[in-house]
C-alpha positions in Angstrom: 0.0 0.0 0.0 2.9 2.4 0.8 4.4 1.8 -2.6 1.1 2.9 -4.3 1.1 6.1 -2.3 4.8 6.7 -2.9 4.3 6.3 -6.7 1.2 8.5 -6.6 3.0 11.4 -4.9 6.0 11.1 -7.2 3.6 11.5 -10.1 1.8 14.4 -8.5 5.1 16.2 -7.7 6.2 15.7 -11.3 3.0 17.2 -12.7 3.2 20.0 -10.1 6.7 20.9 -11.1 5.7 20.6 -14.8 2.9 23.1 -14.3 4.8 25.6 -12.2 8.2 25.5 -13.9 8.3 23.6 -17.2 5.4 25.3 -19.0 3.2 22.3 -19.2 0.1 24.6 -19.4 1.5 27.0 -21.9 0.8 25.1 -25.1 -2.0 26.6 -27.2 -2.4 23.9 -29.8 -5.6 22.0 -30.4 -3.9 19.1 -32.2 -3.6 16.1 -29.9 -0.2 15.0 -31.3 1.3 18.5 -30.6 -0.2 18.5 -27.1 1.1 15.0 -26.5 4.6 16.1 -27.6 4.4 19.3 -25.4 3.4 17.4 -22.3 6.1 14.7 -22.8 8.7 17.4 -23.4 7.7 19.3 -20.2 7.6 16.2 -18.1 10.9 15.0 -19.5 12.5 18.3 -18.6 11.4 17.9 -15.0 12.7 14.3 -14.9 16.0 15.3 -16.5 16.4 18.1 -13.9 15.8 15.7 -11.1 18.3 13.2 -12.5 20.9 15.9 -13.0 20.5 17.0 -9.4 20.8 13.4 -8.1 23.9 12.8 -10.3 25.6 16.0 -9.0 24.7 15.3 -5.4 22.7 18.5 -4.9 19.3 18.9 -3.3 16.5 18.7 -5.9 14.6 21.9 -6.5 13.8 23.6 -9.8 15.3 26.9 -8.7 18.5 25.2 -7.8 18.5 23.5 -11.2 17.9 26.8 -13.0 20.7 28.5 -11.1 23.0 25.6 -11.8 22.3 25.7 -15.6 22.5 29.4 -15.7 25.8 29.6 -13.9 27.3 26.8 -16.0 26.3 28.7 -19.2 27.7 32.0 -17.9 31.0 30.4 -16.9 31.4 28.8 -20.3 30.3 32.1 -21.9 32.9 34.1 -20.0 35.7 31.7 -20.9 34.6 31.8 -24.6 34.0 35.5 -25.0 37.1 36.7 -23.2 39.3 34.2 -25.0 40.7 32.8 -21.8 42.7 29.6 -22.2 41.7 27.9 -18.9 44.0 25.7 -16.9 42.1 22.5 -16.7 43.4 21.6 -13.2 42.1 24.8 -11.8 38.8 24.5 -13.7 38.3 20.9 -12.4 38.9 22.1 -8.9 36.6 25.1 -8.9 34.0 24.3 -11.5 31.4 22.7 -9.2 31.9 25.5 -6.6 31.4 28.2 -9.2 28.3 26.7 -10.8 26.7 25.9 -7.4 27.3 29.5 -6.3 23.7 30.6 -6.1 22.0 27.2 -5.6 19.9 27.0 -2.5 19.3 24.1 -0.2 15.9 22.6 -0.7 
C-alpha cells in the first residue's frame, strides 16, 4: 500500500513541477499530437532536472537546477568571449563550486 502512495505522490510532484516551472500549461495547440509532444517534453525536462541534481549530489529543486544551468552557461560564456585559455586543473577544482554559487538548499 505504501508503494502505491509513494508512486502516486511522485507523479503528483512531477505534474506540479511541470505546471509551475516547465510550462506544461503554456501550449495553445488543439492538435492532440502536438499537445502530447508538449506534455512529454515538459515532463521529460522535469525528470532530467531531477536526474541531474541526483547525479551532481545537490538537493532537488527547480530553482537550484535553473541556477546551476545558468551559472554553467555563464561560466562557459565568460571563458569563450574573453578568449581565456583555462588551466584544466584549476577549472576541475573550482567548476562545481562556481556553478553551485547561487544554488539554494531545498
